Backbone as CSV, one residue per row, in Angstrom:
resi,resn,N_x,N_y,N_z,CA_x,CA_y,CA_z,C_x,C_y,C_z
1,MET,14.176,-18.466,1.961,14.173,-17.021,1.883,15.576,-16.501,2.142
2,SER,16.053,-15.570,1.315,17.389,-15.029,1.460,17.454,-14.097,2.658
3,ALA,18.683,-13.957,3.217,18.869,-13.048,4.344,18.531,-11.614,3.949
4,ARG,18.874,-11.233,2.697,18.576,-9.873,2.227,17.074,-9.619,2.203
5,ARG,16.322,-10.601,1.687,14.880,-10.409,1.598,14.259,-10.289,2.983
6,PHE,14.740,-11.096,3.936,14.193,-11.041,5.283,14.488,-9.696,5.931
7,MET,15.713,-9.194,5.717,16.087,-7.917,6.294,15.251,-6.792,5.712
8,VAL,15.056,-6.808,4.392,14.238,-5.771,3.761,12.828,-5.808,4.295
9,PHE,12.288,-7.022,4.478,10.935,-7.142,5.009,10.833,-6.523,6.399
10,LEU,11.791,-6.862,7.260,11.717,-6.374,8.628,11.872,-4.866,8.695
11,ILE,12.762,-4.321,7.876,12.974,-2.883,7.890,11.795,-2.165,7.252
12,ALA,11.206,-2.813,6.229,10.241,-2.114,5.402,8.818,-2.178,5.884
13,LEU,8.460,-3.224,6.601,7.046,-3.465,6.841,6.431,-2.341,7.655
14,VAL,5.528,-1.637,7.049,4.954,-0.451,7.661,3.457,-0.507,7.445
15,PHE,2.704,-0.651,8.454,1.282,-0.842,8.257,0.484,0.388,8.624
16,CYS,-0.769,0.359,8.281,-1.608,1.544,8.365,-1.926,1.875,9.814
17,ALA,-1.309,2.920,10.314,-1.532,3.326,11.693,-2.664,4.335,11.725
18,VAL,-3.853,3.899,12.114,-4.987,4.812,12.168,-5.544,4.773,13.575
19,PRO,-4.881,5.428,14.536,-5.285,5.360,15.923,-6.650,5.978,16.124
20,LEU,-7.423,5.384,17.006,-8.806,5.802,17.142,-9.100,6.553,18.416
21,THR,-8.412,6.249,19.500,-8.753,6.841,20.786,-7.507,7.122,21.583
22,ALA,-7.673,7.862,22.659,-6.552,8.151,23.535,-6.405,7.077,24.590
23,THR,-5.170,6.890,25.071,-4.930,5.999,26.196,-5.166,6.760,27.490
24,HIS,-5.012,6.050,28.609,-5.206,6.674,29.912,-4.222,7.807,30.144
25,ALA,-3.104,7.794,29.423,-2.096,8.839,29.592,-2.675,10.214,29.279
26,ASP,-3.654,10.262,28.414,-4.301,11.528,28.072,-5.632,11.691,28.778
27,GLN,-6.080,10.663,29.512,-7.319,10.683,30.266,-8.495,11.138,29.407
28,CYS,-8.553,10.563,28.193,-9.624,10.927,27.266,-10.660,9.825,27.198
29,SER,-11.775,10.142,26.566,-12.823,9.162,26.322,-12.319,8.058,25.418
30,THR,-12.985,6.901,25.454,-12.637,5.820,24.553,-13.286,5.990,23.196
31,LYS,-13.885,7.133,22.949,-14.416,7.456,21.633,-13.708,8.689,21.116
32,ALA,-13.553,8.748,19.786,-12.930,9.924,19.193,-13.804,11.141,19.436
33,SER,-13.170,12.262,19.753,-13.905,13.476,20.070,-14.779,13.900,18.907
34,GLY,-16.060,14.152,19.200,-16.969,14.646,18.190,-17.411,13.608,17.179
35,SER,-17.060,12.335,17.393,-17.382,11.308,16.421,-18.854,10.935,16.488
36,SER,-19.433,10.648,15.311,-20.837,10.238,15.259,-20.974,8.732,15.355
37,THR,-19.856,8.034,15.481,-19.900,6.584,15.599,-19.341,6.169,16.939
38,SER,-19.749,4.997,17.425,-19.314,4.534,18.722,-18.226,3.481,18.616
39,LEU,-17.633,3.322,17.439,-16.571,2.331,17.289,-15.406,2.666,18.207
40,PRO,-14.993,1.729,19.057,-13.869,1.984,19.953,-12.546,1.576,19.323
41,GLY,-11.466,2.054,19.871,-10.150,1.536,19.547,-9.712,0.589,20.646
42,PRO,-8.831,-0.358,20.349,-8.209,-0.555,19.036,-9.111,-1.294,18.058
43,GLN,-8.717,-1.261,16.758,-9.414,-1.958,15.691,-8.409,-2.827,14.925
44,LEU,-8.906,-3.888,14.309,-8.060,-4.861,13.625,-8.314,-4.853,12.124
45,VAL,-7.234,-4.957,11.332,-7.306,-5.144,9.881,-6.467,-6.373,9.539
46,THR,-7.010,-7.254,8.700,-6.310,-8.491,8.372,-6.153,-8.643,6.857
47,GLY,-5.063,-9.293,6.458,-4.856,-9.710,5.075,-4.864,-8.611,4.048
48,ALA,-4.271,-7.449,4.371,-4.236,-6.331,3.431,-2.974,-6.417,2.569
49,TRP,-3.144,-6.323,1.242,-2.004,-6.280,0.317,-1.561,-4.838,0.144
50,MET,-0.266,-4.575,0.383,0.245,-3.203,0.428,1.533,-3.062,-0.364
51,PHE,1.624,-1.975,-1.119,2.887,-1.559,-1.720,3.507,-0.536,-0.788
52,ILE,4.679,-0.873,-0.240,5.362,0.001,0.707,6.771,0.238,0.187
53,ALA,7.206,1.492,0.214,8.536,1.815,-0.300,9.101,3.016,0.440
54,ALA,10.431,3.126,0.416,11.127,4.285,0.966,11.957,4.926,-0.132
55,TYR,12.026,6.245,-0.102,12.871,6.973,-1.050,13.418,8.211,-0.362
56,LYS,14.513,8.728,-0.881,15.133,9.915,-0.313,14.450,11.180,-0.848
57,ALA,14.290,12.153,0.062,13.688,13.437,-0.289,14.561,14.561,0.263
58,ASP,14.213,15.786,-0.098,14.974,16.961,0.309,15.021,17.057,1.838
59,PRO,16.202,16.977,2.457,16.278,16.976,3.925,15.757,18.246,4.566
60,GLU,15.918,19.393,3.912,15.404,20.642,4.480,13.883,20.665,4.483
61,VAL,13.286,20.112,3.449,11.824,20.015,3.410,11.331,19.084,4.507
62,LEU,11.982,17.933,4.680,11.582,16.990,5.725,11.652,17.651,7.099
63,LYS,12.722,18.364,7.351,12.882,19.045,8.642,11.760,20.039,8.872
64,SER,11.351,20.746,7.829,10.313,21.774,7.963,8.932,21.186,8.228
65,MET,8.745,19.920,7.942,7.433,19.293,8.083,7.212,18.671,9.454
66,LEU,8.244,18.652,10.296,8.139,18.000,11.594,7.891,19.015,12.700
67,PRO,7.092,18.646,13.713,6.869,19.533,14.860,8.067,19.511,15.802
68,ALA,8.095,20.461,16.734,9.135,20.481,17.753,9.129,19.162,18.521
69,GLY,10.318,18.640,18.768,10.439,17.369,19.476,10.753,16.202,18.571
70,LEU,10.591,16.385,17.260,10.925,15.334,16.300,11.903,15.911,15.277
71,LYS,12.834,15.079,14.827,13.750,15.488,13.768,13.911,14.346,12.778
72,PRO,14.218,14.666,11.516,14.322,13.607,10.507,15.437,12.623,10.839
73,HIS,15.213,11.386,10.480,16.275,10.392,10.562,17.372,10.768,9.564
74,PRO,18.630,10.460,9.857,19.707,10.810,8.930,19.577,10.217,7.528
75,ASN,18.747,9.178,7.373,18.586,8.601,6.032,17.740,9.466,5.101
76,ASN,17.058,10.496,5.659,16.229,11.420,4.854,15.186,10.686,4.012
77,HIS,14.531,9.727,4.622,13.551,8.908,3.911,12.123,9.421,4.083
78,ILE,11.383,9.357,2.996,9.925,9.300,3.014,9.544,7.832,2.828
79,VAL,8.583,7.363,3.630,8.018,6.028,3.434,6.581,6.188,2.960
80,ILE,6.261,5.547,1.848,4.918,5.604,1.266,4.276,4.226,1.360
81,ASN,2.994,4.211,1.678,2.220,2.977,1.737,0.950,3.173,0.921
82,MET,0.715,2.305,-0.076,-0.456,2.388,-0.953,-1.162,1.037,-0.923
83,TYR,-2.442,1.034,-0.491,-3.107,-0.268,-0.397,-4.630,-0.144,-0.380
84,THR,-5.264,-1.305,-0.497,-6.722,-1.387,-0.456,-7.156,-2.491,0.501
85,VAL,-8.308,-2.289,1.110,-8.977,-3.317,1.919,-10.369,-3.477,1.315
86,PRO,-10.518,-4.384,0.332,-11.758,-4.422,-0.449,-12.951,-5.067,0.245
87,ASP,-12.703,-5.846,1.290,-13.772,-6.601,1.958,-13.936,-6.094,3.380
88,LYS,-15.143,-5.678,3.739,-15.372,-5.165,5.088,-15.048,-6.196,6.161
89,ASN,-15.132,-7.487,5.817,-14.862,-8.540,6.785,-13.373,-8.704,7.083
90,GLN,-12.515,-7.930,6.412,-11.102,-7.881,6.773,-10.855,-6.955,7.963
91,THR,-11.884,-6.238,8.382,-11.740,-5.299,9.487,-12.689,-5.680,10.611
92,SER,-12.410,-5.116,11.796,-13.276,-5.379,12.945,-14.326,-4.300,13.139
93,GLY,-14.399,-3.350,12.193,-15.430,-2.335,12.344,-15.446,-1.231,11.309
94,PHE,-14.344,-1.008,10.617,-14.282,0.133,9.709,-14.814,-0.142,8.325
95,GLY,-14.929,-1.384,7.943,-15.423,-1.692,6.620,-14.350,-1.531,5.557
96,ALA,-14.760,-1.694,4.287,-13.826,-1.592,3.170,-13.309,-0.154,3.034
97,TYR,-12.043,-0.026,2.617,-11.463,1.299,2.406,-10.211,1.175,1.559
98,THR,-9.708,2.314,1.087,-8.399,2.372,0.425,-7.593,3.493,1.065
99,LEU,-6.271,3.386,0.967,-5.427,4.362,1.644,-4.076,4.506,0.965
100,THR,-3.621,5.736,0.834,-2.228,6.062,0.549,-1.777,7.063,1.593
101,TYR,-0.673,6.762,2.260,-0.112,7.750,3.166,1.388,7.872,2.956
102,LEU,1.929,9.024,3.352,3.363,9.293,3.275,3.840,9.776,4.632
103,THR,4.974,9.258,5.060,5.519,9.575,6.372,6.991,9.963,6.254
104,VAL,7.427,10.798,7.176,8.848,11.124,7.309,9.439,10.210,8.376
105,GLU,10.533,9.517,8.056,11.193,8.721,9.079,11.898,9.661,10.059
106,VAL,11.716,9.376,11.367,12.222,10.270,12.400,13.314,9.597,13.223
107,ASP,14.170,10.423,13.774,15.324,9.949,14.527,14.952,9.680,15.983
108,GLY,15.604,8.683,16.585,15.493,8.452,18.018,14.231,7.778,18.483
109,ASN,13.462,7.169,17.591,12.205,6.510,17.973,12.074,5.156,17.300
110,ASP,13.176,4.397,17.301,13.179,3.095,16.646,12.244,2.120,17.349
111,SER,11.876,1.074,16.618,10.824,0.166,17.046,11.323,-1.263,17.208
112,TYR,10.452,-2.093,17.729,10.758,-3.492,18.042,10.457,-4.397,16.856
113,VAL,11.372,-5.341,16.584,11.160,-6.388,15.590,11.282,-7.738,16.283
114,MET,10.304,-8.587,16.080,10.270,-9.870,16.765,11.486,-10.733,16.427
115,ASP,12.146,-11.273,17.473,13.251,-12.221,17.327,14.357,-11.703,16.416
116,ALA,14.657,-10.421,16.512,15.696,-9.831,15.670,16.480,-8.800,16.473
117,ASP,17.733,-8.559,16.093,18.551,-7.571,16.780,18.630,-6.269,15.997
118,ILE,17.714,-6.080,15.039,17.654,-4.833,14.289,16.446,-4.012,14.747
119,THR,16.482,-2.729,14.451,15.341,-1.846,14.680,15.106,-1.044,13.407
120,TYR,14.038,-0.271,13.371,13.798,0.613,12.238,13.118,1.877,12.725
121,PRO,13.272,2.969,11.996,12.844,4.283,12.500,11.341,4.420,12.658
122,GLY,10.957,5.321,13.578,9.576,5.734,13.662,9.213,6.592,12.463
123,ARG,7.908,6.873,12.301,7.449,7.601,11.122,6.345,8.592,11.485
124,TYR,6.462,9.800,10.928,5.520,10.882,11.204,4.665,11.139,9.965
125,PHE,3.333,11.121,10.143,2.413,11.322,9.029,2.492,12.744,8.480
126,VAL,2.676,12.860,7.156,2.638,14.174,6.510,1.547,14.265,5.445
127,HIS,1.143,13.146,4.858,0.005,13.108,3.929,-0.739,11.791,4.158
128,TYR,-2.084,11.868,4.073,-2.906,10.695,4.378,-4.199,10.811,3.565
129,TYR,-4.350,9.964,2.548,-5.493,10.016,1.629,-6.332,8.747,1.780
130,ASN,-7.521,8.899,2.355,-8.382,7.763,2.668,-9.718,7.893,1.956
131,SER,-10.244,6.767,1.460,-11.506,6.783,0.714,-12.734,6.665,1.609
132,SER,-12.557,6.337,2.895,-13.679,6.062,3.790,-14.018,7.286,4.646
133,PRO,-15.235,7.816,4.545,-15.621,8.939,5.408,-15.512,8.599,6.890
134,LYS,-15.860,7.371,7.255,-15.791,6.964,8.655,-14.358,7.013,9.183
135,MET,-13.423,6.525,8.372,-12.027,6.540,8.806,-11.442,7.943,8.789
136,ARG,-11.847,8.750,7.829,-11.360,10.131,7.796,-11.792,10.885,9.047
137,GLU,-12.999,10.618,9.510,-13.489,11.281,10.716,-12.624,10.919,11.922
138,PHE,-12.311,9.642,12.073,-11.507,9.206,13.205,-10.074,9.717,13.129
139,THR,-9.465,9.603,11.966,-8.058,9.983,11.861,-7.853,11.480,12.042
140,LYS,-8.788,12.274,11.552,-8.695,13.724,11.740,-8.736,14.075,13.222
141,ALA,-9.549,13.343,13.991,-9.715,13.640,15.415,-8.487,13.320,16.243
142,VAL,-7.578,12.498,15.698,-6.433,12.066,16.504,-5.099,12.526,15.926
143,GLY,-5.106,13.568,15.097,-3.867,14.196,14.713,-3.257,13.744,13.407
144,ILE,-4.046,13.106,12.534,-3.559,12.680,11.225,-4.023,13.700,10.174
145,PRO,-3.144,14.131,9.261,-3.514,15.132,8.250,-4.322,14.511,7.111
146,VAL,-5.566,14.157,7.400,-6.370,13.335,6.503,-6.994,14.162,5.381
147,GLN,-7.036,13.531,4.198,-7.729,14.074,3.035,-8.429,12.934,2.309
148,GLU,-9.382,13.305,1.460,-10.092,12.296,0.675,-9.263,11.898,-0.539
149,GLY,-9.220,10.605,-0.822,-8.506,10.097,-1.985,-8.828,8.635,-2.200
150,MET,-8.633,8.174,-3.427,-8.924,6.790,-3.783,-7.651,6.114,-4.288
151,THR,-7.336,4.950,-3.719,-6.180,4.165,-4.134,-6.650,2.886,-4.815
152,THR,-5.991,2.514,-5.908,-6.271,1.247,-6.581,-4.975,0.457,-6.696
153,THR,-5.085,-0.859,-6.600,-3.941,-1.751,-6.796,-4.376,-2.891,-7.716
154,VAL,-3.581,-3.133,-8.753,-3.888,-4.181,-9.727,-2.609,-4.948,-10.036
155,VAL,-2.687,-6.281,-10.017,-1.584,-7.122,-10.470,-2.044,-7.859,-11.721
156,LYS,-1.343,-7.649,-12.840,-1.675,-8.297,-14.105,-0.392,-8.749,-14.783
157,ASP,-0.341,-10.040,-15.108,0.832,-10.624,-15.771,2.114,-10.348,-14.994
158,GLY,2.018,-10.426,-13.666,3.193,-10.259,-12.829,3.639,-8.830,-12.612
159,VAL,2.831,-7.856,-13.038,3.177,-6.447,-12.863,2.138,-5.779,-11.965
160,LEU,2.628,-5.179,-10.886,1.776,-4.418,-9.977,1.700,-2.969,-10.433
161,THR,0.479,-2.436,-10.470,0.274,-1.009,-10.703,-0.645,-0.487,-9.612
162,THR,-0.191,0.519,-8.907,-1.017,1.127,-7.863,-1.056,2.627,-8.066
163,ARG,-2.237,3.223,-7.868,-2.428,4.653,-8.133,-3.190,5.314,-6.997
164,LEU,-2.803,6.536,-6.712,-3.579,7.420,-5.850,-4.262,8.449,-6.725
165,GLU,-5.599,8.543,-6.607,-6.358,9.564,-7.319,-7.039,10.486,-6.313
166,VAL,-6.956,11.778,-6.571,-7.614,12.783,-5.749,-8.419,13.674,-6.687
167,GLY,-9.717,13.758,-6.446,-10.569,14.542,-7.332,-10.584,14.013,-8.750
168,GLY,-10.413,12.697,-8.913,-10.431,12.086,-10.237,-9.132,12.194,-11.001
169,LYS,-8.084,12.783,-10.403,-6.802,12.946,-11.069,-5.736,12.099,-10.385
170,THR,-4.901,11.440,-11.181,-3.824,10.634,-10.630,-2.747,11.536,-10.046
171,MET,-2.422,11.304,-8.775,-1.399,12.081,-8.078,-0.083,11.312,-7.966
172,ILE,-0.182,10.020,-7.666,1.000,9.168,-7.532,0.700,7.836,-8.208
173,GLU,1.667,7.317,-8.932,1.547,5.990,-9.542,2.827,5.217,-9.257
174,ALA,2.686,3.958,-8.879,3.839,3.097,-8.624,3.660,1.784,-9.370
175,THR,4.768,1.240,-9.867,4.750,-0.036,-10.570,5.917,-0.895,-10.089
176,ALA,5.777,-2.212,-10.256,6.849,-3.143,-9.908,6.507,-4.516,-10.472
177,GLU,7.534,-5.301,-10.705,7.355,-6.705,-11.045,7.268,-7.487,-9.740
178,VAL,6.220,-8.309,-9.582,6.006,-9.002,-8.314,5.756,-10.488,-8.545
179,GLY,6.146,-11.285,-7.556,5.894,-12.712,-7.582,4.565,-13.046,-6.935
180,SER,4.337,-14.344,-6.705,3.057,-14.782,-6.144,3.217,-15.669,-4.913
181,GLU,4.442,-16.097,-4.608,4.660,-16.989,-3.468,4.963,-16.170,-2.218
182,LEU,4.093,-16.282,-1.224,4.223,-15.496,-0.007,5.211,-16.157,0.951
183,GLY,6.134,-15.375,1.470,7.122,-15.865,2.430,7.662,-14.706,3.236
184,GLY,8.842,-14.905,3.842,9.465,-13.816,4.585,8.622,-13.289,5.719
185,PHE,7.987,-14.181,6.479,7.059,-13.741,7.521,7.791,-13.144,8.714
186,GLY,7.166,-12.178,9.346,7.741,-11.528,10.512,6.691,-10.724,11.242
187,GLY,7.117,-10.077,12.321,6.206,-9.274,13.114,6.950,-8.352,14.042
188,GLY,6.200,-7.501,14.763,6.812,-6.565,15.691,5.910,-5.386,15.984
189,HIS,6.536,-4.257,16.343,5.843,-3.003,16.598,6.502,-1.904,15.777
190,LEU,5.727,-0.931,15.370,6.262,0.238,14.682,5.700,1.490,15.336
191,ASN,6.525,2.503,15.501,6.095,3.756,16.113,5.759,4.791,15.048
192,TYR,4.477,5.163,15.001,4.024,6.261,14.154,3.759,7.483,15.037
193,PHE,3.760,8.669,14.402,3.528,9.910,15.136,2.621,10.839,14.339
194,GLY,1.848,11.636,15.068,1.012,12.678,14.490,1.051,13.900,15.386
195,TYR,0.132,14.851,15.136,0.160,16.105,15.886,-1.260,16.595,16.137
196,LEU,-1.598,16.799,17.421,-2.892,17.353,17.802,-2.766,18.869,17.867
197,LYS,-3.255,19.557,16.846,-3.076,21.007,16.761,-3.752,21.733,17.914
198,GLU,-4.949,21.263,18.299,-5.676,21.978,19.341,-4.986,21.894,20.702
199,LYS,-4.136,20.869,20.878,-3.403,20.723,22.135,-1.932,21.092,21.999
200,GLY,-1.477,21.261,20.750,-0.067,21.529,20.540,0.815,20.383,20.983
201,LYS,0.340,19.148,20.798,1.029,17.975,21.301,1.337,16.974,20.187
202,VAL,2.540,16.400,20.250,2.880,15.252,19.413,2.251,14.015,20.031
203,VAL,1.671,13.168,19.188,1.078,11.920,19.667,1.736,10.725,18.987
204,LYS,1.783,9.634,19.709,2.444,8.420,19.248,1.417,7.312,19.073
205,TYR,1.576,6.527,18.002,0.693,5.402,17.715,1.551,4.137,17.595
206,PRO,1.652,3.321,18.644,2.444,2.090,18.569,1.662,0.983,17.861
207,ILE,2.164,0.529,16.720,1.420,-0.358,15.827,1.964,-1.783,15.870
208,PRO,1.215,-2.765,16.390,1.633,-4.157,16.253,1.244,-4.690,14.876
209,TRP,2.106,-5.519,14.285,1.863,-6.040,12.935,2.483,-7.412,12.754
210,ASN,1.994,-8.153,11.778,2.708,-9.316,11.243,2.276,-9.529,9.802
211,GLY,3.099,-10.279,9.052,2.771,-10.522,7.654,3.944,-11.098,6.896
212,GLY,3.798,-11.164,5.577,4.836,-11.712,4.717,4.911,-10.951,3.403
213,THR,5.911,-11.288,2.590,6.140,-10.595,1.327,6.264,-11.583,0.179
214,VAL,6.184,-11.058,-1.038,6.520,-11.812,-2.244,7.733,-11.150,-2.887
215,SER,8.320,-11.803,-3.874,9.479,-11.221,-4.555,9.066,-9.963,-5.316
216,MET,10.018,-9.043,-5.485,9.759,-7.791,-6.189,11.001,-7.364,-6.950
217,ALA,10.786,-6.742,-8.122,11.889,-6.204,-8.921,11.422,-4.932,-9.619
218,ASN,12.365,-4.040,-9.879,12.156,-2.817,-10.661,11.008,-1.934,-10.147
219,PRO,10.993,-1.639,-8.844,9.955,-0.724,-8.350,10.197,0.704,-8.837
220,LYS,9.110,1.389,-9.183,9.182,2.773,-9.628,8.041,3.557,-8.993
221,ILE,8.335,4.801,-8.622,7.328,5.692,-8.048,7.331,6.990,-8.849
222,MET,6.170,7.368,-9.366,6.047,8.558,-10.195,5.015,9.515,-9.601
223,PHE,5.453,10.740,-9.317,4.553,11.775,-8.832,3.971,12.519,-10.032
224,LYS,2.634,12.609,-10.062,1.949,13.237,-11.182,1.047,14.385,-10.738
225,ALA,1.250,14.847,-9.526,0.445,15.956,-9.010,0.721,17.221,-9.822
226,PRO,-0.272,18.076,-9.964,-0.073,19.315,-10.733,0.933,20.241,-10.060
227,LYS,1.479,21.148,-10.825,2.459,22.106,-10.321,1.879,22.886,-9.149
228,GLY,2.675,23.000,-8.105,2.243,23.732,-6.929,1.559,22.898,-5.876
229,HIS,1.266,21.623,-6.175,0.615,20.763,-5.187,1.597,20.430,-4.068
230,PRO,1.125,20.368,-2.802,2.022,20.081,-1.672,2.794,18.762,-1.792
231,LEU,2.240,17.779,-2.487,2.950,16.509,-2.649,4.289,16.691,-3.355
232,ASN,4.370,17.671,-4.233,5.599,17.853,-5.010,6.795,18.254,-4.147
233,LYS,6.536,18.749,-2.938,7.635,19.102,-2.039,8.425,17.869,-1.592
234,ILE,7.781,16.717,-1.617,8.449,15.502,-1.144,8.578,14.473,-2.273
235,LYS,8.737,14.954,-3.494,8.987,14.055,-4.619,10.309,13.315,-4.412
236,PRO,10.419,12.096,-4.936,11.672,11.338,-4.790,12.850,12.042,-5.465
237,LEU,13.999,11.968,-4.812,15.234,12.469,-5.404,15.906,11.418,-6.277
238,GLY,15.402,10.178,-6.213,15.947,9.073,-6.992,15.038,7.864,-6.869
239,PRO,15.486,6.702,-7.332,14.670,5.500,-7.237,14.482,5.068,-5.791
240,PRO,13.500,4.214,-5.513,13.283,3.749,-4.145,14.528,3.099,-3.544
241,THR,14.768,3.387,-2.272,15.838,2.722,-1.536,15.475,1.265,-1.279
242,TRP,14.213,1.035,-0.962,13.670,-0.317,-0.850,12.176,-0.267,-1.147
243,ALA,11.606,-1.428,-1.462,10.173,-1.525,-1.730,9.730,-2.966,-1.537
244,ILE,8.485,-3.155,-1.100,7.918,-4.487,-0.932,6.456,-4.506,-1.363
245,TRP,5.982,-5.665,-1.747,4.561,-5.967,-1.952,4.243,-7.018,-0.901
246,THR,3.436,-6.655,0.076,3.297,-7.450,1.287,1.832,-7.659,1.650
247,LYS,1.550,-8.789,2.269,0.229,-9.084,2.809,0.353,-9.147,4.318
248,GLY,-0.359,-8.254,5.005,-0.168,-8.179,6.446,-1.433,-7.865,7.216
249,SER,-1.334,-8.071,8.520,-2.398,-7.738,9.461,-1.828,-6.799,10.518
250,PHE,-2.680,-5.937,11.061,-2.195,-4.923,11.991,-3.357,-4.394,12.807
251,VAL,-3.009,-3.691,13.868,-4.004,-3.132,14.780,-3.958,-1.616,14.716
252,TYR,-5.137,-1.008,14.687,-5.270,0.446,14.790,-5.327,0.763,16.290
253,PRO,-4.237,1.280,16.864,-4.161,1.364,18.330,-4.717,2.649,18.887
254,GLN,-4.736,2.699,20.200,-5.023,3.950,20.899,-3.760,4.820,20.903
255,TYR,-3.950,6.126,20.838,-2.785,6.997,20.767,-2.291,7.377,22.157
256,GLN,-1.040,7.825,22.185,-0.397,8.278,23.420,0.104,9.698,23.213
257,VAL,-0.234,10.598,24.111,0.260,11.966,24.042,1.676,11.999,24.599
258,MET,2.599,12.575,23.817,4.000,12.641,24.220,4.252,13.887,25.055
259,ASN,5.148,13.786,26.017,5.522,14.945,26.833,6.458,15.859,26.052
């Protein structure tokens, strides 16, 4: 594995942070408020194939989307993650689901990478489209801006195509040439953030992860949302800065209320 590929993997690997409950710092119940299910956090997801990429967006728009206490990272990146979990047995309780989310990289909240002297920025959720009613219920309760949406990922003849559909209409489509040999394994923690409106508090979701990547070339991200849709505010200003097709495992942690 090349040094460049390993570095991209470590910087890029961003897994689905869907925190379920509060930690003792918030002195909350171990169940999501108002939830009709008794599933506790943390929860585990294994072997999920994900298209993850970063691209530059309008810095003034990014700044406007963050709550007090957070500011955009100087790289002005949006990080997008599009993936599916087709088998309920890949999870410890949530069952099969699909997800596309978009995050703003934030300054001053870098994370840990195993056996490495590099870090990478934290990320604040700004859009989150999930196909599972059960997961939407949990994520809404813990400060994630959740909406209903369906993500598909298909690899045919070495070409990956992944789409986000909302209300039967394609909103985002991404393509790339991908290999089949998994390598570049790594692990660590990533800091995600959300916002509890009813408390006026920023919350943090520390995500442990590990996984590997395959080779990738010519990644493209196309926004197809109709005119006036909120997604268009964070359309790419150019091609992806980096992108990966990765198979990883991660934990849906308990959230922490920030001071």
